[in-house]
Each structure stands twice: as C-alpha cells, then as structure tokens.
N, C-alpha and C positions, 0 to 999 in steps of 0.2 A: 467486608469480605467476612467478618466473624460471624459465625451462628449464635444461636441463643445461648449455647453453653460454651462459647468460646469469645467472649467479650472483652477479658482482662488481658490488658497488654502491658507489656514493659518495655523500656528503652533498650535498644540494639545499637552499637556503634560499628561503623566498618570505616577503614582507610582507602581513600580513593589517591589517584595521581595530584590532585588538587587539595587534597585535605580530608579530613574526618566527616562523616556525615551520619546523622541520628536519626533513626527508623524507629518502627515499633515493631514488636513481636507477640503474637496472642501465646498467652501462658499455656494454655492447654494443649494446642496443637503444635506449636512450634513454628506455624506460618507467620514471615515476616515481610515487612515492606518498607521501601524507601522512596519518597515521592518528591519530584521536583528537583533531581540533582542536575546541576549544570553540567553539560558535556562539552559547551563552546560557548561564545559569545560573539556579537556582531562587535567589530572594532571600533573603541570610543571615538575616534576620529574618522567621520564618514561612514559610520555602521550601515547605513541603507545602503543597497545593493553593492556590499564589499563581502569578500569570502570570510567565512567562519573562521574564528581562532580560538586557540585554548582559553578555557576560562581562568580568571586570575586565582590564583592559590589562596586559602584562607588558612589561618591560624587555630581558631577553636572548632569546637565541633559543631557542623553547619545543620541546623534543623533541617529535616527530610520528611515532614508530615503530612505537607500540603502539595497537591498537584500544582505545577508552576504555570505560568503564563502560556497561552496558547497563540498561534498565529492569528493576524488579523482575518477575520471570517468573511466571506463573499457569498452571494448568491451565484448559485450554478448557471440557472436558466430564467428566462423573461418570458412568462405567459402572456403572449400578445393579446390574446382573445379576453382576458381577464384584466389585463393592464397591470399585472403583480409580478413582483420579484420572486420567485419560488425559492425556498430556502429548505434546507436538510433538518427537520426535527431531531434527527438523531444526533445531529452534530451540537445541538445548543447544551451547554454547561454553565456554570456559574463562574468557571476561570476567566480571568481577565485575558484581554487581547493585546498583545505587545509585539512590537518588531523583537525584540531580544527575547526569544522564546525557546532557545537551545537548550532544552531539559529533559530529562527522562525519569522513568520509574523502574523500579526493580522489586520483583516478587518472588521469594524463595519459600519452598514448604518448609524449610530448616536451615538457617544461616550456619549452624554447626556442621553440617555436613558439607562433602567435598565430592566435586567432579559430576556434577549433575548436567545433563543435557540441558542446553541453552535455547530458548526461542525469542528472537527479537520481532515484534509487531510492527508493521507499516500500515498505518490506518487508512480507510477508504476517504472519499469524498470530492470526488472529479477535481483534484489539485486545488480546490479554493476553500475547503471546508473541513473540519474534523480536527481530533487531537488524539493523544496517548489516553485521554480520558472521556470517552464517548458513551453517552446513556444506551444500555444495552448492548453493548459491545465492549465487554470486559474479558480480555484474553488472559487475565490473573487467574481465571478459574482453572486453566490448565496446570497452573502451579498448584493449586491446593490439591487437586483431584489427581494429577499424574506425576507428581514427584519431578517437575522440571522448573528451571529459573526462567521466568519470563519479565522479557523488558519492553517497555512501550515508550514511545517518544514524541515529542514535539520538534516541527520544522517549519521554516518560513513556506508559505502557501501563496497562490495567486501570482499577482505583480511583483511582490515582494520577494518570491522565491524563484521566479522564472523570466523576468523581463532581461532581455540580452541589449545592452546598450553600449558594446564595445565598438560597433561600425557606426553610430550616429554621428551626424556631423553637429560640431559645437559642444560636444561632449567628451570628456577624459575620464572615460569609467571602462578601462582595460579589464578590470576584475568582475565586472558586472555580467556574469555569465554561470549558469547552471548552480545557482545558489542552493536550492531545495537538495538537489544532488549531492552537492559539497556537504551540506549540512548533515546528511544523512551518512555520509562517508564518515565524517568526524565522528559521529554518534556509534559507527561501528567500530571505529578505533577505541573508542572509550570503552566498549562492551570488551573488546579483546585484551586491553590492557587492565582492566579493573574487575572483570565477572568473577575471578576466582576469590576475592575477597568476600562474594556474597554466595559462595557455594557452587557455583558453575563451573563448568569445565571449559577453558578458553580456547581448546582445540577441538570442541563439540557445539559448534554454534551453526543455528539454523534461523534464516531470515523467512518470515513468511507475512503474507499480507493479502488484501482481498481489493479488486476493483483498481482504483487510482494506486492503492498501496502495492498492488502485484504490478501494476505497470511501472512504478518506482524500482522495485526489485529488477523488472527487466532491463532498466536503464543501468543499474549498478552492475548486473551481470556482464555488461560490455566494459568495464572500467578496468583497466589495468591496476590502477591504482587500489582496487578493492582484493587483489589477488591476496589470500591468505587470511582475511578478515572473518570468513565464514566457511562453512563447509558444505552446507546443503541450503537450497531454497525453495520454498513451496509458493506458488502463486496460483491464487483463487480468482478466476476471472480476468486475467490480464497477461499480457506478454511483452514485447519488446519495442512495441510500435509507437510509443508515445515521443517522438523525438521530430525535428524539423531541421531543414540545412540553415545557414547562417543569414542567407539572404531573406529567406519568408522570416525568420525572427527578427531581422532588423525592420521588414515590413511592419511587422505585428507591433513591434516598440514605436514605430513611426506613427502608426495610428493611434496607439494608446496616449501617446503625447498630445495628439491633436484632440482625442476625446479629453484629455485633462485640460486643455486650453493653454499649453505649454510649448507649442510649437516654435514660438518666436523666443521663448527663454528656456530652452530645455534643461539648463542647469539648476533650475527650480525644483525639479523631480526630486532632488536629494533633500529638499528642505521643506516641501509643501506639507501641511497636517496629513493624517494618514485618510481622514476622511475624505479629503480631495482625490485620493488613489480610489477609494472606494466609489466615489461618484463617477469617475472616469470609467471603472469597471462597469458600473451599471449603465454607461451611457453605450458603451460597446455592446452591451447585452440588449439594449433596445434596438440595434443596428442588427445585429446578428441572432438575436434570441438565445444563443451559446456561445461562450468563450471557451476555447481550449488552450490551456497553458502547456507547454510542451519542454522538453530537454532541447538543447540545441548542439548540433554537431559543430564545435566551434574549432576543432583542430587542436584544442589546448586539453579539456577535461575529457571531453568525447573526442576522440580523433576520427572516429568512424562511426557508423550506425552501430548500436548495441547487437544486432542480429549479425552484421557482417562480422563484427568481432568475436562473437560467439563460434560462427563457422570457421574461423580462423585460430580457433583454439583458446580463446581467452576465458578464462574461470574453466580450465579444463577438467580439473580434479572435483568441481562442485556437482552434487548430486542435485536432481530436479524432481519434483511432484508438481504436477500441471493438472488444475481442475478447472472444470466449466459446469455450470448449471444446465439443466435441459433445455430451457428456453430463456436464455439472457434477456432478449427484447421484449418480452412481455410485461416487463415492469413499466416500461415509459409511459404508456398511454393511460395506465393506472395512476401515475404520480401527477398527470394534468392532461387535458384535452390536446390532441396533436403531439403529445411528448416523443413517440417515435420518428415522427416527420422531422422534429427538431434536433433531434440526436443525429439522426441520419444524414440530413442535409448539413449540419455544421462538420461533418466528418468525412464528407464527400471529398474527393481529390480528382486532379485530372486524369489520374490512373484507374478511377474506379470505374469497371465495365458497366455503365448506367442502363444499356440495352438490356443487361442480364436482369435487372433489377425493377427498372421502372419505378413505380409506386409502392413497390412491396418494401416500405421500410423496415419492417421487422426482419424480413430475411436477410435484408442488407445488414443490419445490426448484428444477428447471429452469427452471419457467415463472415462478414468482412472485420467487424470490429472486436470478435471473440473467437469463433472458432478457428480462422485462419491465423491469427497471431499465435494462437496455441500451437497448432500445426507447424508452423515455421519455426518455433522456438524447440519443440521436440525434436524436430527433424534437423535441425542444425547441431543440437546438442548431441544426438544420437549419431550422426556421421562425422563428428569431429573428434570423437574419441574422449577418455576420460571418464567422467562420472556418468551414472546410472539415471535413467528417466522412467517414471512412472506416470501414468494419466488416468483420471478418473473423471467421470461425470455425475454430479449430484441430481437425483431424478425423484426426489422426494418433497412432499408439500406438508410441513409441520401444521398440526390441528390449530395450534394456538397462534398461527401466524396472522398478521393483517390482512393479508391477501390469500387466506386458506382456500378460497373458492376457485383459486387458478387450478386448471387442468395438469399444469407441469411447473417446475422449480423455476422460479424467476431470479434475474440477477439480485444476488445479495441473499436470497434466501437460505442458502447453505451456512450463513453465519448463525442461524437459528440453532443448528446443530454443533458447528465449530465450535461456538463460545456458550453453550449451555452449561449452567452449573448442574452437572448430572448427580451430585449430592444433594441439591436442594432445587428439583426441576420447576416447582410452583405448577402452573396450569399444563405443562407438556404432559401429554399422554404416555402411556408406556411404548407405544410405537416410536413416539417422537423421542424418547430417551435411548431407546434400542438404536435407533439410527444415528442420534447423538453420539454414541459410543462408539458406533463404527467410524464415523467420522475421525473424531478425536484418538481413537487407536492407531488409525493408518497414520495420523500427523506425528503422534508420539513415537511410534514404530521407527518411522522415516527419521525423526529427529535424535533418535537414539542409535543411529546407524544400521537399524534392522530393515529388512524388507517389510514394507507395509502389510498388514493381515488385519482380519477381523471377522468374526463369526464362521471361524474355520476355512477362510479363503485367504489364498496369499496373494497379492497384486502382482500380476505378470509385469515383467520389464517390457518398457516400450522399446519396440523394435521397427524400423521402416519396413521390412518385410512383412510383419505379421500384423502391425497397426491394432494390437490389444489394448483394451482399457478395462477399467472395472466401473459398472455401472452402480450407484448406490440408491437404493430403493430400500423398501422394508427389508429385504435381504440383499446383500451385495452380490453381483454376478460379473463373470467377465463377458465382455461382448467385443465386437468388433468395431473401430473406429469409421464414422463416415464423414470424411472432410467436405468441404466445399470445392468446387471444381475449379481446376486452373483454366485459363482462357482456351488455351491448346486442347486441354482434356475434355471441355465442353464443346469445343469445335468438332472433335473426333468423335462424340458420344460415349466417351468412356467414363465409369465410374471413378 
C-alpha cells in the first residue's frame, strides 16, 4: 500500500481482547496495517463443522504483518463442454488454505486518531472462493484515500462453512449449522470490541460487500444476534435470498456424503483429508454444473428467513445502501460458454415462473437473482420502519476493464470503481477516476452517517411510493426504478 515516497515503516502495537498485536505504520503518511489477527478459532476437539470460539489469548506481542490462512478454495462451476472446473482468477493468492482461517486485517489512515468511521468488507466468491486479500480487490484503498478504518476478514467457505449435518441419520452434529454465518458474526463482535484501539468508532460501523459478500450481509441482517454490531449495511449486487429450509439443507448434505463415498460411514466426514471434501464438491459439480451453498433456516441461528425477519423489524435501526449493476447477467456467458444457462438453471426453483422466462437465461438472472432480491429488501426495510434506505444502479463501463467492450455494466464491474485507488489510478482514464470518486464518495458519506452525495447530487431516500434511485454513469442522475413484474401484476398487464 505504500507509494514510492511512503515505504519506510515502523512498528505499531495495539491491544486487543486476546492480546497485543504488532503491525506496521508508514512513517510519512501515518497509514497503518495489521494483518492476520485471529478473531476466532475452530475448537481444538472436533473443529471441523463446529461453531467458532474466541481465540486463545497470548502473552507477548503477536506479529500481525502477514495475511493469515484463508478457507479452502473450491471451483464454482463445471464447464461441461470443455470438461474443465472453472476457477476464479481473482481469488488466487499465495496465502495458505486451512480450516482454521478465522482471521482479519485492519487498515487505518492514522492509528493515533480516534472516532473514525469503520467499514467491514465481506468478499465475493460464490460462497466457495475468495478471501480478505484478493488480487485486484483491495478495500484498504478506502482507508488511505478517505480517512476511514477498513477491516477485511476470512471465514469458512464451501462445504466447510455451509454443510448442515444436524438432521442426518448416524451423525451427532447438532452444532454443524450456518458456520460461515457464525464466523462472520464473531468477526463483527471482534470489531465492536476492539476497533476503537485502531482509531475506529465502535458506534459507527458499516458492513459492505459485493455479490456473495452482499448475500452474506443479507443473511446477517436477519439475525437477532447481530443487533447492535453495526449501524449501516451497503449491499452491492446481493440481497437476502441465499437461504434454504432444513429439509433441503439435509438433502443437500446427504447428496454431498454420497458424492464423498461416506453414505455408509458418515462419521468419517469429520476426519477425512480436506482433499477428499474437495473431490466430493467436484463430483457434485460434474452432476449439476454449479453448486449453491446456502444458509439454513435451522430454527436456532436463523429462526426465519432474513427477509421475514426484516419485515418484522429485525435490524430496524440499520441504514441500507443497495446497489445493482445495469446488466448483472451479461457476465456469465463471457466467463464460459453457456454460463448464463448454468447459473439460471442452477438457481431455478419450483416457485420460478418458468413460462415468463423460457430460455431467456439472462433476463431470469437479472430479474430473479438480482433485481427482485434488491426490491424485496428495500421494500421490507422501508415499510418496517427504522433505518433509511438508498438505491443506486451502476451504469458505467470502465475503460481499462477486461470486458470494456460491454454495452452496459456487468456483474462485478462496479468494483473497478468502488475499489480503485484514486490517488494512484494507473491505467484508469479521467472518466474512470471521476466515476470512482462518485461511487466511493457515496459509500463514505453513507458510512459517515451522512446522506450519500456526489457531483452536486444528493441521493433521494428510497420510498415505496416514489421508487427513486440514482443511476451512476459519467454523471450521476436521479431515475425511477423499474422492477420485475410480480405474477399478479404481469397477469393484469400493470407495470
């Protein structure tokens, strides 16, 4: 993170609830970082598929100069035509993969300051890949350029973070439920308890995430246990829909055991090598082409679906900033042949109005996987009272993006603006930098408790009677939202 003039670093120590951690501070700018701080641990006895616990305290200063282990990484889709397991290039780092990956990183513009807004990043990766240290995705630039404290974190992914084993015959695993969600809850607890020591305001915390990270936040919003852990939530391309009931989660776990060859000895799932679980995941991919790991309405950690909880007032004081790109669906066929078909068919349920979409997979993805979840979240929040809501649509194609020939902004393209280092933009054009400043200013205003604004425009509060949003192009502008039709609305021919 250091510039050519900002490479001399000095040690900086802070005290956490588990012990002292030693990071590094750039001498000239004051920017400081701590990496790989444990916020939790998998229990030593039966840690796999067990709920997280607080880390064991330490006596000496613990070095916090390197990123910690990340969760085991899995391919998200199987390309049947090419017989290839497709992986995310952006998820590849040199960080080791491990089940015990509950660690986080803290970045602050100046640890000597106090009361700074705090931003906690939930990374993307389709629930199977990614970490708090992903190439090309560095939320810490917001700390350097906007005077906020940024936290990024690792948590269990894939089968390690999502398998629900509590209802399977032959297994005694009552705690094996919603592990990724519980990891994140413990990380937020750590932030609440410790961030003041790093210059942050523990009463001014914003969670923000994109894609899978936004969906994770959508689930956290439905947790009673998350009450008071953060004041605001910014969701980029994700809502509250990544959940399933207990019976579906149990059937998924049963199929996973079958693919792992453990149907007759299910207890071995706690002890087989991790590569065995990776192979089981890949066998599932060969059968289904895509595998969705979801949170479970288990009646314990999630007592009801997050959207039902929000409608009933859970998280009532939390403000929301919800964002979509103009063409979320256009990404998938660019990633692999038939990608949109795979994503759409993998997400269809019995409740999907098939006659409306037919083989129009991109329309299904845009409407059912992105716009409808955003709409449902905004309407639930707006009608339940409490916090305020804003909605924006990112409608700009950055000139230096790998898919710069796209007509509209694709899924994930907004990260090129949200996480651009505007102080060292590299190959980004002047227009790219200007749009990045708009996107970042809106987020930082929001995280600071102000109404989002940029370019002389103030974001209108989302209301169900006006349905206004801000469309972010070369210049931001106010627009009226066009949502997908409900079944009854479509039948009546109403907009």
